[in-house]
C-alpha positions in Angstrom: 48.5 32.3 -2.8 48.6 34.3 -6.0 45.8 36.5 -7.2 45.9 37.7 -10.8 43.2 40.4 -11.3 42.2 41.6 -14.8 40.8 45.1 -14.3 40.6 48.5 -16.0 41.3 50.0 -12.5 44.4 48.3 -11.0 45.0 51.0 -8.5 41.5 50.4 -7.0 42.2 46.6 -6.6 45.7 47.2 -5.3 44.3 49.3 -2.5 42.8 46.2 -0.8 46.3 45.0 0.2 47.5 48.3 1.6 45.7 47.8 5.0 44.3 45.3 7.4 44.4 41.5 7.0 45.2 41.5 3.3 48.2 43.8 3.9 49.5 41.4 6.6 49.0 38.5 4.3 51.1 40.2 1.6 53.8 41.1 4.1 54.0 37.5 5.4 54.3 36.3 1.8 51.0 34.4 2.1 49.4 36.4 -0.7 50.8 37.9 -4.0 48.7 40.2 -6.1 49.2 41.0 -9.8 46.9 43.3 -11.7 46.6 43.2 -15.5 45.0 46.0 -17.5 43.1 45.0 -20.7 44.0 48.4 -22.2 47.5 47.1 -22.5 46.3 44.5 -25.0 44.3 46.7 -27.3 45.6 47.4 -30.8 44.1 50.8 -31.8 45.5 54.2 -30.9 42.6 54.9 -28.6 43.2 51.7 -26.6 39.5 50.8 -26.9 38.2 48.1 -24.6 34.5 48.4 -25.2 32.0 48.7 -28.1 28.2 49.0 -28.7 26.2 45.8 -28.1 24.9 43.8 -31.1 21.1 44.0 -31.2 21.1 47.5 -29.8 20.4 48.7 -26.3 22.0 51.0 -23.7 25.6 50.9 -22.5 28.7 49.4 -23.8 30.2 45.9 -23.7 33.8 45.0 -23.0 35.4 43.5 -26.1 36.4 39.9 -26.3 39.8 40.2 -28.1 41.6 42.3 -25.5 40.2 40.3 -22.7 41.2 36.9 -24.2 44.7 38.2 -25.0 45.0 39.3 -21.4 43.9 36.0 -20.0 46.3 34.1 -22.3 49.2 36.2 -21.0 48.1 35.6 -17.4 48.0 31.9 -18.0 51.6 31.9 -18.9 52.4 32.7 -15.3 49.3 31.3 -13.5 47.4 28.2 -14.3 44.6 28.6 -11.7 40.9 29.0 -12.4 39.5 32.1 -14.1 36.7 33.5 -12.0 34.4 36.2 -13.4 32.7 38.5 -10.8 29.2 38.9 -12.1 25.6 39.4 -10.8 24.7 36.3 -12.8 27.2 34.2 -10.7 26.5 31.9 -7.8 26.3 33.5 -4.4 29.7 33.7 -2.7 29.6 31.8 0.5 32.1 30.9 3.3 32.2 27.3 2.0 33.2 28.5 -1.4 35.8 30.9 0.0 37.3 28.1 2.1 37.6 25.9 -1.0 39.2 28.8 -2.9 41.8 29.2 -0.1 43.1 25.8 -0.9 44.1 26.9 -4.4 47.6 28.0 -5.3 46.4 30.7 -7.6 43.2 32.3 -8.9 42.6 34.7 -11.7 39.8 37.3 -11.1 38.1 38.9 -14.1 36.4 42.2 -13.4 33.8 43.4 -15.9 32.7 47.0 -16.5 29.9 48.8 -18.3 27.1 46.4 -19.4 29.5 43.4 -18.8 31.8 41.4 -21.0 31.3 39.7 -24.4 29.7 36.3 -23.7 32.3 34.5 -25.8 34.9 35.3 -23.2 32.9 33.5 -20.6 32.4 30.5 -23.0 36.0 30.3 -24.0 38.0 31.3 -20.9 35.9 31.6 -17.7 35.8 28.6 -15.3 33.4 30.0 -12.7 31.1 33.0 -12.1 30.5 34.3 -8.6 28.4 37.1 -7.2 28.7 38.9 -3.8 25.0 39.8 -3.7 21.8 40.5 -5.6 22.6 44.1 -6.6 24.6 45.8 -9.4 27.9 47.6 -8.9 29.8 49.7 -11.4 32.3 46.9 -12.0 33.7 43.7 -10.7 36.6 45.3 -8.8 34.8 45.5 -5.4 33.7 41.9 -5.7 37.3 40.9 -6.4 38.5 42.9 -3.4 35.9 41.2 -1.2 37.0 37.8 -2.4 40.7 38.6 -1.8 40.0 39.7 1.7 37.8 36.7 2.5 40.3 34.2 1.2 43.4 36.0 2.8 42.0 35.6 6.3 41.8 31.8 5.9 45.4 31.3 4.9 47.7 29.8 7.5 49.0 32.1 10.3 47.5 35.3 8.6 45.1 36.0 11.5 47.6 35.3 14.2 45.3 32.9 16.1 44.4 29.5 14.7 40.9 29.6 16.1 40.0 33.1 14.8 38.7 32.1 11.3 36.9 29.0 12.7 34.8 31.2 14.9 33.6 33.5 12.2 30.0 33.7 11.0 29.1 31.0 8.4 32.0 28.8 9.2 29.6 26.1 10.5 26.7 27.5 8.4 25.6 29.5 11.4 25.8 33.2 12.3 28.4 34.2 14.9 27.5 34.6 18.6 27.5 38.0 20.3 30.9 39.3 21.6 31.7 41.6 24.5 34.7 43.3 26.0 35.5 45.8 28.8 34.0 47.7 30.5 31.5 45.3 32.0 28.6 47.7 31.9 27.6 50.3 29.2 24.5 52.4 29.8 23.0 49.8 32.1 23.7 47.0 29.7 26.0 44.4 31.4 28.1 41.6 30.0 26.2 38.2 30.4 27.3 36.5 33.6 28.1 33.3 31.9 31.0 34.9 30.0 32.5 35.9 33.4 32.1 32.5 35.0 35.3 31.0 33.8 33.5 27.8 32.9 34.6 27.2 29.4 32.3 24.3 28.7 29.3 26.3 29.7 30.6 29.3 27.7 31.0 27.2 24.6 27.4 25.9 25.0 26.1 29.4 25.5 27.9 30.6 22.4 26.5 27.7 20.3 23.0 28.4 21.6 23.4 32.1 20.6 24.6 31.2 17.2 21.7 28.9 16.6 19.2 31.4 17.9 20.5 34.3 15.9 20.6 32.2 12.7 17.0 31.2 13.2 15.9 34.8 13.8 18.0 36.5 11.1 18.9 33.9 8.5 16.4 30.9 8.8 17.3 29.8 5.3 20.7 28.7 6.7 19.1 26.4 9.2 16.7 24.9 6.7 19.5 23.1 4.9 21.4 22.2 8.1 20.9 19.0 10.0 20.8 19.7 13.7 21.7 17.3 16.5 19.3 16.7 19.3 21.5 18.9 21.6 21.4 21.7 19.0 17.6 21.4 18.7 17.2 21.6 22.4 19.5 24.6 22.7 17.6 26.4 19.9 14.2 25.6 21.5 15.3 27.1 24.9 16.7 30.2 23.1 13.4 30.8 21.3 11.4 30.2 24.5 13.6 32.7 26.4 13.2 35.2 23.5 9.4 34.8 23.5 9.3 35.6 27.3 11.3 38.8 26.7 8.7 39.9 24.1 5.7 39.3 26.3 
């Protein structure tokens, strides 16, 4: 998969593929990253990429001309969607990331300052996505989050076909708790079910934990999910056991 990132700070974005899963994805040829700097498309000696907003107000706005010229050049090599990372965008979800992972190429547009000229969005942006209800200094961190999230879903990148499928949000549920050696840490022991060797019971326990954690921590996810009778029973037993612990 090819990512083209339009950014004033290419060295920041490029750092995401220098370690961890994204680096592995690049080394395997599953991901290619190309950064484009709008300053290279300016026409004045100061390489100006921003100007004061019409109507007044604080801050500066990224100019439309250099951004549109950058996007046009990108599209000569990549025909994928242009995504603008913005607080006004839809919330990035695992479902959206999974859909993006099916694309051959994506262009990520990173704003700075007070944002970009609205006409760029009207003329050249296909989708706007946000990584949360807060404001960052620019879209680069959002682009890096998206690159990491998509990279781990590409074939063979994680090294185990089930790894991505067991992550939080894959089934609109939070992940279950995980444990490893040693068996006991400061009087806290690994649940016996995980040492039983009964894979059917372990799978059932993990599903119950996912349901319970989601209800306790992100009930909004369960509100839009249709639960089977088995799931409803598992959740009820989890909540009943939790209530007994609190008494």
